[in-house]
BAMARMI-465785 format. One record per residue (C-alpha): residue number from 1; residue in one letter; x, y, z. Coordinates in steps of 0.001 Angstrom, whole numbers. Layout:
k;r;c1;c2;c3
NUM;a;X;Y;Z
...
This chain:
k;r;c1;c2;c3
1;m;104218;102273;185852
2;r;100842;101846;184265
3;k;101028;105373;182784
4;q;104338;104613;181466
5;i;103197;101545;179801
6;n;100003;103451;178382
7;a;102171;106313;177059
8;f;104487;103755;175291
9;f;101316;101964;173827
10;l;100028;105191;172491
11;l;103265;106085;171100
12;f;103552;102587;169395
13;l;99889;103169;167899
14;v;100789;106697;166572
15;v;104033;105276;164954
16;c;102194;102403;163468
17;c;99323;104503;162081
18;t;101662;107147;160700
19;a;103776;104464;159014
20;c;100510;102869;157335
21;i;99395;106440;156467
22;t;102580;107141;154821
23;k;102812;103720;153064
24;k;99034;104325;151852
25;q;99893;107804;150508
26;s;103166;106356;148817
27;e;100886;103648;147031
28;d;98377;106317;145796
29;t;101179;108441;144328
30;a;103406;106200;143190
31;y;103692;105882;139298
32;t;103272;102146;138179
33;a;101716;102418;134904
34;y;101605;104551;131687
35;l;98528;105927;129925
36;f;98850;106418;126218
37;a;96426;109157;124575
38;y;95985;108942;120768
39;f;94019;109282;117789
40;t;93832;106330;115272
41;g;93695;108117;111350
42;n;92279;110433;108857
43;g;88798;108910;108271
44;p;85535;109445;109774
45;g;85260;108359;113428
46;e;89140;108183;113564
47;e;89903;111716;114832
48;s;89085;111253;118189
49;i;90705;110581;121617
50;h;91405;106799;122647
51;y;93343;105384;125669
52;a;95712;102720;126041
53;l;97542;101302;129077
54;s;100896;100042;129778
55;n;102397;98386;132782
56;n;106107;99014;131499
57;g;106101;101681;129167
58;y;106620;98973;126246
59;n;103435;97012;126054
60;y;100268;98908;125459
61;t;96716;97683;125544
62;a;93824;99731;124262
63;l;90873;100506;126527
64;n;87428;100738;125442
65;d;88037;98242;122643
66;n;90027;101118;120798
67;k;86895;103210;120575
68;a;86999;107003;121277
69;i;86766;107738;125147
70;i;85077;111019;124392
71;d;82636;112017;121457
72;s;84725;114327;119226
73;k;81522;116331;118439
74;t;80820;117449;121865
75;i;84019;119019;122393
76;s;85170;120311;119200
77;a;84061;122753;116524
78;s;84842;120769;113393
79;g;83590;117373;114796
80;g;87313;115921;114693
81;v;90177;115819;117457
82;r;93791;115013;116713
83;d;96969;115078;118525
84;p;96036;114811;122019
85;h;98416;115909;124857
86;i;97879;115131;128650
87;l;99982;116741;131247
88;r;99664;116172;135084
89;g;99468;119298;136931
90;a;101941;120615;139564
91;d;99294;119549;142246
92;g;99584;115868;141134
93;k;95715;115277;140926
94;t;94651;117453;137977
95;f;95290;116789;134301
96;y;95295;119054;131384
97;m;94742;117828;127789
98;v;94980;119904;124665
99;a;94398;118707;121372
100;t;93994;120079;117531
101;d;90338;120771;116418
102;l;90265;119453;113088
103;y;87968;116972;110701
104;v;90343;116166;107787
105;p;87588;114766;105585
106;e;85770;117953;105464
107;q;88603;120721;106162
108;g;91585;119039;104501
109;w;94589;120327;106410
110;n;93546;123792;107294
111;n;92130;124530;110805
112;y;91802;127348;113098
113;a;91124;126247;116658
114;m;92449;124254;119429
115;i;90654;122294;122621
116;l;91345;122855;126254
117;m;90462;120416;128605
118;k;90525;119835;132333
119;s;89866;116527;134508
120;t;90625;115297;138145
121;d;90343;111554;137213
122;l;91165;111167;133465
123;i;87645;110053;132834
124;h;85329;113324;133195
125;w;86622;116325;131149
126;s;85487;120026;130725
127;s;86358;121662;127480
128;t;86849;124843;125668
129;i;87468;125790;121998
130;i;89836;128282;121480
131;n;89389;129709;117595
132;i;92872;131594;117339
133;p;91883;133892;114228
134;e;88304;134975;115996
135;t;90007;135501;119212
136;y;93220;137329;117989
137;s;91880;138674;114774
138;k;94449;141765;114572
139;e;97471;139816;115104
140;f;96432;136285;113699
141;g;93644;137072;111464
142;d;95201;135130;108575
143;i;96000;131854;110211
144;k;95442;128755;108388
145;r;96841;126148;110492
146;v;96596;125679;114342
147;w;98350;122421;115042
148;a;99430;119862;117661
149;p;99461;121947;121235
150;q;100954;120896;124231
151;t;101207;122002;127932
152;i;103965;122589;130425
153;y;103955;123593;133839
154;d;106165;127085;134075
155;k;107528;126666;137888
156;d;108781;130381;137649
157;t;105234;131830;136987
158;d;103358;129298;138694
159;q;101272;129120;135052
160;y;100493;126633;132636
161;m;102012;127523;129175
162;i;100476;126094;125969
163;y;102728;125974;122824
164;w;101626;124994;119281
165;s;102553;125625;115653
166;m;100716;128134;113467
167;l;100569;128885;109590
168;g;99776;132417;108327
169;d;99845;133734;104764
170;n;103421;134157;104815
171;g;104399;130713;106004
172;p;106391;128640;107104
173;d;104761;127128;110378
174;i;105953;128698;113457
175;i;105687;127352;117098
176;y;104100;129828;119286
177;y;103256;129757;122869
178;a;100682;131495;125390
179;y;99694;131109;128863
180;a;96493;129603;129958
181;n;94012;131502;132304
182;k;93847;130084;135997
183;d;90620;128051;135011
184;f;92271;126479;132072
185;t;89397;127670;129743
186;g;91158;130119;127755
187;l;94476;132062;126993
188;a;95637;134656;129268
189;t;98128;136173;127134
190;t;98455;136857;123468
191;p;100380;134408;121552
192;k;104223;134955;121024
193;q;106745;133216;118947
194;l;108423;130336;120762
195;f;110800;128844;118119
196;y;111377;129817;114435
197;s;113680;127725;112229
198;p;116941;128980;111515
199;s;116748;128079;107910
200;n;113063;129172;107377
201;s;111915;125559;107391
202;a;108338;124697;108737
203;c;108300;123428;112569
204;i;105546;121486;113719
205;d;104563;119056;116480
206;g;106825;120808;119517
207;d;107358;118585;122479
208;i;109422;119842;125316
209;i;110900;118156;128428
210;y;113078;119434;131065
211;k;116106;117853;132280
212;d;119184;119019;134464
213;g;118587;122709;134222
214;t;117598;122734;130322
215;y;114539;122821;128216
216;h;114787;120330;125463
217;l;112370;121035;122292
218;f;111862;118260;120087
219;f;109827;119191;116808
220;k;109160;117861;113323
221;n;111208;119766;110524
222;e;108891;119844;107407
223;s;111756;120808;105314
224;e;115464;119548;105173
225;g;114579;115935;105051
226;g;111446;115976;107375
227;g;112683;114292;110649
228;i;112563;114920;114202
229;r;115215;117780;115400
230;k;115827;119491;118549
231;a;116469;123065;120327
232;i;117693;123515;123583
233;s;117191;126645;126096
234;t;117847;127231;129809
235;q;114517;129264;129731
236;l;111252;127952;128919
237;t;109840;130906;126645
238;e;112898;131951;124827
239;g;116673;131406;123534
240;y;116049;128129;121828
241;v;119216;127118;119867
242;q;118797;124194;117257
243;e;121335;121607;117668
244;e;122756;119639;114868
245;g;121456;116651;113099
246;f;118094;114556;113296
247;f;116971;112735;116447
248;d;114626;110025;114804
249;q;116440;106560;113879
250;t;114526;106007;110433
251;d;114532;107124;107093
252;d;110763;106869;106898
253;a;108474;109974;107154
254;v;107804;110755;110556
255;e;105866;113184;112813
256;g;104249;113640;116432
257;s;107120;113191;118513
258;g;106557;112529;122076
259;i;109182;111992;125017
260;f;108377;110623;128264
261;k;110626;109302;131434
262;l;110213;105591;132453
263;n;109010;105062;136174
264;d;111738;104256;138403
265;s;114513;104965;135984
266;e;116919;107447;134367
267;d;116054;106262;130895
268;y;113608;108289;128695
269;i;111584;107045;125528
270;l;111349;109041;122345
271;m;108537;108019;120311
272;y;107313;109138;117082
273;d;104267;108342;114351
274;m;105835;106762;111250
275;y;102508;107771;109687
276;m;103252;106370;105961
277;k;103778;102817;107636
278;g;100877;103023;110074
279;s;102958;102300;113107
280;y;105131;103884;115955
281;q;109020;103907;116651
282;f;110325;103747;120092
283;t;113535;104879;120833
284;k;115618;104976;124253
285;t;118135;107267;125797
286;n;119367;108316;128879
287;d;121022;111924;127847
288;l;118441;112813;125271
289;k;121376;113114;122820
290;n;121868;109380;121858
291;f;118987;107070;121116
292;k;118619;103355;120463
293;v;115656;101870;118678
294;v;113776;99440;120919
295;d;110831;98539;118643
296;d;111532;94789;119365
297;n;110345;95355;123168
298;i;107097;97459;121749
299;t;103713;95802;121338
300;m;100226;97463;120891
301;n;96752;96010;119849
302;f;95929;98867;117988
303;h;97358;101537;115604
304;p;97993;104917;117049
305;r;98548;108350;115430
306;h;99988;111543;117208
307;g;99897;111046;120812
308;t;101331;111189;124229
309;v;102144;109148;127329
310;i;102315;109975;131096
311;p;102898;108019;134024
312;i;100024;107245;136392
313;t;99337;105350;139596
314;e;97751;102071;140224
315;k;94712;103588;141498
316;e;94326;105720;138541
317;a;94894;102626;136321
318;q;92386;100689;138045
319;a;89806;103474;137842
320;l;90419;103434;134186
321;i;90209;99854;133922
322;q;86757;99768;135850
323;k;85382;102421;133349
324;w;86739;100950;130053
325;g;88544;97669;130501
326;s;86526;95298;128746
327;l;86101;91465;129010
328;n;85615;90511;125319
329;k;87529;89900;122283
330;s;90009;92644;122907
331;s;90843;91118;126214
332;f;93112;88609;124055
333;l;96192;90334;123129
334;g;97612;87236;121110
335;f;98037;83639;120664
336;d;102058;82880;120888
337;s;102054;79281;119445
338;e;104474;79717;116553
339;n;102002;77266;114516
340;i;98818;79944;114829
341;k;98008;81862;112016
342;a;97642;84899;114524
343;n;96416;87293;111785
344;n;93159;85193;110984
345;v;92053;84077;114391
346;v;88440;84736;114802
347;i;87093;85783;118037
348;n;83032;86023;118187
349;d;81647;87863;121199
350;e;78000;87235;120120
351;d;78328;83228;120432
352;h;81358;83415;122693
353;t;83494;81261;120187
354;i;87192;81455;119152
355;y;88373;79953;116092
356;i;92184;79441;115852
357;p;93597;78351;112393
358;v;96987;76822;112502
359;k;99381;75479;109889
360;p;99463;71954;108304
361;e;102155;70304;110431
362;t;100291;71349;113951
363;d;99706;68282;115972
364;l;95888;68827;117036
365;k;95986;66054;119896
366;n;98885;67970;121737
367;f;98337;71627;121108
368;d;98664;74751;123447
369;p;97442;78097;121792
370;n;99412;79940;124600
371;i;96595;82448;125179
372;k;97914;86112;126213
373;m;95624;88477;127914
374;v;95623;92219;128652
375;s;96800;93148;132129
376;w;93478;93370;133740
377;a;92256;89938;132710
378;s;93640;86223;133059
379;c;92814;82880;131344
380;v;91768;80092;133884
381;t;92139;77142;131309
382;s;95754;76592;130074
383;g;98072;73983;128761
384;t;98296;71353;126243
385;k;94792;70058;125032
386;d;93654;67562;122424
387;f;91608;69611;119919
388;s;91297;66493;117524
389;k;88124;65650;119216
390;g;86557;69098;118751
391;t;85885;72252;120956
392;i;87534;73092;124046
393;a;85966;75426;126854
394;y;88476;78524;127959
395;t;87477;80689;130778
396;i;88723;84237;131362
397;t;88327;86318;134004
398;s;88695;90002;135186
399;g;87950;90630;139197
400;e;84562;89354;139635
401;k;83850;89120;135883
402;q;83990;85944;134035
403;k;83509;84683;130313
404;t;83436;81334;128833
405;y;84318;80780;125145
406;q;84347;77636;123024
407;v;87632;77192;120922
408;t;88249;75629;117805
409;v;91506;74775;116444
410;h;91507;73741;112640
411;i;94338;73326;110132
412;d;93907;76139;107262
413;r;96083;76431;104482
414;n;95098;79951;103285
415;p;96695;82349;103654
416;v;99765;80465;102405
417;l;102087;83098;103607
418;d;102652;84452;107334
419;g;101886;88128;107294
420;f;100662;90649;104862
421;y;101475;90170;101088
422;a;99441;91075;97821
423;d;99858;90896;94071
424;p;101265;87462;94013
425;e;103300;86229;90927
426;i;104345;82351;90904
427;i;106385;80496;88722
428;y;108178;77274;88510
429;s;111910;77004;88385
430;h;113193;73942;86148
431;k;116565;74757;87811
432;t;115805;73987;91553
433;n;112428;72169;90634
434;k;110496;74390;93115
435;y;107739;77011;93067
436;y;108595;80736;93914
437;l;106204;83386;95281
438;y;107016;86912;94414
439;p;104563;89217;96001
440;t;104145;92858;97170
441;s;105142;93274;100447
442;d;102118;94791;102136
443;g;100813;96068;105278
444;f;102191;99570;104702
445;t;99963;102501;105183
446;g;99189;103693;101776
447;w;101015;100859;99807
448;s;104177;102531;100954
449;g;106341;99205;101167
450;t;110084;99609;99411
451;y;111074;96141;99069
452;f;110184;92637;97681
453;k;110796;89222;98838
454;t;110506;85729;97513
455;f;109217;82493;99033
456;s;109878;78839;97810
457;s;108098;75632;97992
458;e;108226;72006;96709
459;d;104597;71430;97082
460;l;102217;74570;97069
461;v;101420;74462;100441
462;k;104602;74652;102679
463;w;106539;78012;102080
464;k;109782;79162;102920
465;d;110689;82847;103408
466;e;113832;83385;101101
467;g;114282;87173;102025
468;v;114436;90237;100307
469;i;115551;90153;96805
470;l;115489;93715;95917
471;d;115201;96866;98003
472;l;114415;100077;96357
473;k;116354;102017;98716
474;k;119596;100030;98086
475;d;119310;98628;94766
476;v;117352;100864;92637
477;i;118715;104457;91657
478;w;115785;105811;89886
479;a;112856;104982;92536
480;d;112722;104636;96387
481;q;108880;104161;96927
482;n;105830;102190;96012
483;a;106952;98787;95378
484;w;104320;97031;93893
485;a;102876;94219;91995
486;p;105977;92204;90538
487;t;106182;89421;87652
488;a;108841;87166;86880
489;i;109815;84810;84509
490;e;112651;81706;83823
491;k;114369;81926;80646
492;r;117127;79358;79366
493;i;119444;81456;77524
494;n;122668;79622;75959
495;g;122089;76793;78153
496;t;121647;78688;81371
497;y;118937;79813;83226
498;k;118263;83268;83781
499;y;115589;84898;86102
500;f;114009;88259;84998
501;y;112135;90234;87605
502;y;109753;92993;86576
503;f;108376;95331;89292
504;t;106546;98527;89793
505;a;108292;101542;91743
506;a;106953;104960;91845
507;q;104447;104146;89332
508;k;106973;103086;86542
509;i;107949;99537;85760
510;g;111703;98375;85996
511;v;113326;95013;85349
512;a;116155;93103;87436
513;v;118067;90065;86647
514;s;119528;87207;88374
515;d;121280;83717;87929
516;d;118965;82294;90566
517;p;115271;82618;91406
518;t;116138;83837;95182
519;g;118487;86506;93843
520;p;120300;88696;94271
521;f;118413;90618;91643
522;v;120271;93591;89764
523;d;118603;96432;88721
524;s;118966;97511;84824
525;g;119753;100847;86084
526;k;116613;102741;84671
527;p;112825;102065;84197
528;l;111546;100027;81380
529;v;107952;101719;81011
530;t;107781;105488;82273
531;k;104884;106879;80784
532;k;101410;106293;79250
533;p;100966;104719;75686
534;e;99773;107496;73395
535;g;96095;107980;73503
536;v;95790;106753;77024
537;s;94793;109679;79321
538;g;93996;108054;82812
539;g;95399;105382;84878
540;q;98990;104280;86337
541;e;101830;102690;84740
542;i;101682;99677;87114
543;d;100927;95919;87216
544;p;103475;94303;84793
545;d;102933;90486;83450
546;v;105470;88588;81489
547;f;104857;85747;79242
548;t;106613;83687;76758
549;d;104638;82200;73967
550;p;105420;78480;73807
551;l;104651;78477;70170
552;s;106658;81266;68769
553;g;109262;81810;71741
554;k;108630;85519;71807
555;s;108114;87113;75170
556;y;105604;89721;76058
557;l;105128;92346;78752
558;y;101582;93616;79812
559;w;100841;96177;82248
560;g;98375;99164;83022
561;n;95842;100474;85478
562;g;92637;101547;83681
563;y;94326;100143;80297
564;m;95957;96872;79163
565;a;99084;97450;77359
566;c;101231;94968;75496
567;v;104808;95035;74023
568;e;107162;92448;72697
569;l;110531;92197;74610
570;n;113640;91886;72944
571;e;115759;88824;73367
572;d;117582;90483;75956
573;m;114478;90687;78033
574;i;115335;93958;79361
575;s;114413;96117;76620
576;i;111361;96651;74384
577;k;111194;95916;70620
578;e;110168;98952;68856
579;n;106707;99571;67256
580;t;105354;96594;68981
581;l;103043;98431;71495
582;k;99139;97279;71609
583;i;96205;98420;73677
584;l;94193;95336;74534
585;t;91969;96822;77357
586;p;89040;93928;77132
587;d;86198;96338;78296
588;n;85089;98649;81144
589;t;85478;96132;83877
590;f;89318;96158;83132
591;r;91110;97872;86171
592;e;94665;96218;86408
593;g;96537;92976;87353
594;t;96512;91513;84077
595;e;97629;87574;83762
596;v;98504;85864;80645
597;f;98905;82041;80089
598;y;98370;79505;77484
599;r;96521;76106;77450
600;n;95532;73905;74768
601;g;95783;76271;71891
602;i;93953;79004;73691
603;y;95552;82326;75138
604;y;94168;83405;78422
605;f;93948;86985;79542
606;l;92810;87481;83411
607;w;92371;90904;85100
608;s;91141;92391;88304
609;e;87952;94338;88494
610;n;87051;97231;90902
611;d;89657;99078;93236
612;t;91627;96534;95496
613;r;90047;98349;98522
614;s;86426;97112;97576
615;a;84936;94005;98850
616;n;84038;93399;95296
617;y;87602;93367;93990
618;q;87080;90262;91723
619;v;88827;88352;88635
620;r;87359;88244;85063
621;y;88979;86783;82011
622;a;88969;86815;78238
623;t;90746;84446;75591
624;s;92473;84898;72164
625;t;94203;82915;69549
626;s;97357;85117;69969
627;p;99261;86771;72580
628;t;98342;90169;71291
629;g;94812;89698;70782
630;p;92426;90400;69735
631;l;90284;89320;72913
632;h;86924;87407;73150
633;i;85024;88074;76434
634;p;82755;84815;77477
635;e;79469;85427;78209
636;n;80125;84236;82002
637;n;83669;85517;82669
638;l;83603;86170;86427
639;i;85808;83565;87879
640;l;86829;84712;91158
641;q;84846;86797;93550
642;k;84176;87325;97412
643;r;82363;84790;99774
644;p;80731;86639;102574
645;e;79612;83576;104014
646;e;83138;82523;104680
647;g;84598;85995;105448
648;i;86234;86197;102299
649;y;86377;89617;100804
650;g;88482;91625;97922
651;t;89652;88400;95858
652;g;91860;89722;93216
653;h;95321;90430;91717
654;n;96088;86823;90709
655;s;98586;84637;88825
656;v;98031;81002;87589
657;i;100378;78075;87627
658;q;100533;74776;85880
659;s;102115;71710;87938
660;p;104835;70448;85570
661;n;103811;67245;83173
662;t;100167;67620;84434
663;d;97235;69470;83514
664;i;96732;70358;86973
665;w;96434;74369;87468
666;h;96194;76644;90554
667;m;95028;80164;90998
668;v;97217;82253;93401
669;y;95458;85584;94463
670;h;95136;88075;97475
671;r;92252;88966;99716
672;f;91585;90976;102412
673;n;92552;90076;105802
674;r;90243;87509;107322
675;p;88442;88145;109729
676;n;89431;91788;110203
677;g;89968;93205;106653
678;i;86029;93876;106017
679;t;85948;96186;109295
680;m;89190;98251;108189
681;g;87741;100743;105488
682;d;90245;101733;102958
683;a;93130;100168;105079
684;a;91915;96637;104016
685;g;93530;97512;100588
686;y;97019;97275;102012
687;n;96351;94584;104638
688;r;96114;91751;102408
689;e;97240;88070;102448
690;v;97943;85485;99477
691;c;95896;82311;98957
692;i;95971;79315;96549
693;d;92979;77315;95220
694;v;92399;74970;92372
695;l;91867;76406;88829
696;e;89777;74169;86401
697;f;88455;74107;82981
698;k;85462;73076;81274
699;a;85593;70468;78239
700;d;85352;73598;75751
701;g;88390;75227;77400
702;s;86350;77855;79229
703;i;87507;78365;82985
704;k;85314;77080;85792
705;t;84356;79362;88817
706;v;87141;79222;91244
707;v;86244;78928;95001
708;p;88197;81074;97334
709;t;88547;78807;100570
710;v;89798;78779;104012
711;s;91171;75375;103785
712;g;93311;76023;100767
713;i;94974;72971;99068
714;s;96315;69949;100490
715;v;99335;68186;99441
716;s;97904;65437;97754
717;e;96505;68013;95156
718;k;99660;69713;94392
719;l;101518;67615;91444
720;t;99286;64533;90456
721;n;96861;63975;88167
């Protein structure tokens, strides 16, 4: 009997132990998270490998404070690394990464090598450089580009196949493949053509996924519209047939597609880099044929370029967090209160402070910032607090780590608009008794915005988004890009108010007309200014300004970059009066952004100096006794410039508004985003925000220096003397 009991007990122990081991193995191998490997841009230090984590495939958080996880100079010949692609090996524990060896600031877009890397933990990588023209001088000695390599496991040959695009002397770009050697330190076979466009178009950025017996090759077609196409085959290395149509869901330029399967789901995510907008688009599918945009579900605290997403285990995720999961300002994903000016929150890790700017209507006595943390951190402090009495301590934790920040909440009126906008034009409408702001829609890489909006206000403090008033892609037949720097004016014609809207598109100036300040505006059908004035050799035809002389009733249009041009407009306001063109360029400080207004017998001409990407972008002025010059430049004519002590930089491209029936004036201008703009390099020049501050005059009519502020103007300052 005792033997039977002992045997039963031993069997029970074996079953329990087996179950525990199985459960542990399952936990170790189950995919519960996602790793996103990417690079960030074309500038110095941006061509490097970065990591981000997600728990659900939709919400990603950068590791290592969005800094490189590998020094590009140690693994590349050029000093730059782009387009990283990671593959989990067939054994489940070995990882293979390949990348483009290219440093654009020095090489342009020509390169000759790719990088092969191998790891067992996603942290430590061995690497090898493969120079194609040197390795295969006979077959590919003329190669000019070796772009975007990727790896896939060939189950039939038990080998890892690398595929990438190459460009030779006779073009176009063709997708090639070769097998890697056993150690993943070189190529074991000579590259062969994998896919060639049937229309002789350039093909780059290939990405292959296997589903239901078919290999699906997504790639960018550099011609024929430049979108994401697909070819399919039942064999990995040959037989690809291009399918009809494009598979991206946008009209914007795209590249770098990558597709991955969601964990515990039959759905796939196809993502691609909308490189001109500086963002990714995510789409979802379950058949690799029909795709639905899911951008509303996507969040990132970084701006990736061409990368790849792979599923990882909880153990792997925790190892990455242990290595690169910081407990600092990057741990804060956001502040979800709708009253917070989220783009302007200042988190200082040196003194452990957080400054939260909020809108004027915020109740500081009962306020909850709703702090959102990265997945590996949490905020101990929560709920509604009384910030009217000063600073409140907030503690964040990650495992055994802990840090406390002193949080201040303050009402800031600058910037006056939510989001990124620039080149503000302001008018007062006598029809509606409201102010209207007409800015450039900013935040698009390379100033690539394509639409204009307007905002209305009764007091210059609270602004209402009135929506898009002119969309180049829908409303303008002569241009569809670079929607910049508008100007507007209200005119009473035959007893009826009309609104004329002058705008830059594709470095030309057009005009649209409406019966209301909020539109809809109807384009005239052709550009008003298309070329440089005679005798002008440089600059661009941008930055219009419209002004009606209160003494003569004549209206004038000013414009120019590198030069200031002026013409008289005909009474229809949509055509130029012949033989009225004048060049008024004041001096060599003039860059762009002319603004003209009249006060007490003096015509004021304002302009911006330096480049909008410069922290020293600033405003100067001249005066005249006529709207067509000549211009007199005061001795001290610099009236708006940066305030480093307040974190204010890049102040320029202004307009001026007089409150009706008063001598109260305000300057509306843009600045770099505060606080991040000064750290963004050139990107600061297209991530700008609109501010309003007081404009005052001395007794002799000269303009006092305008002080750019964070606090902005109050309602009490708006309309009264």
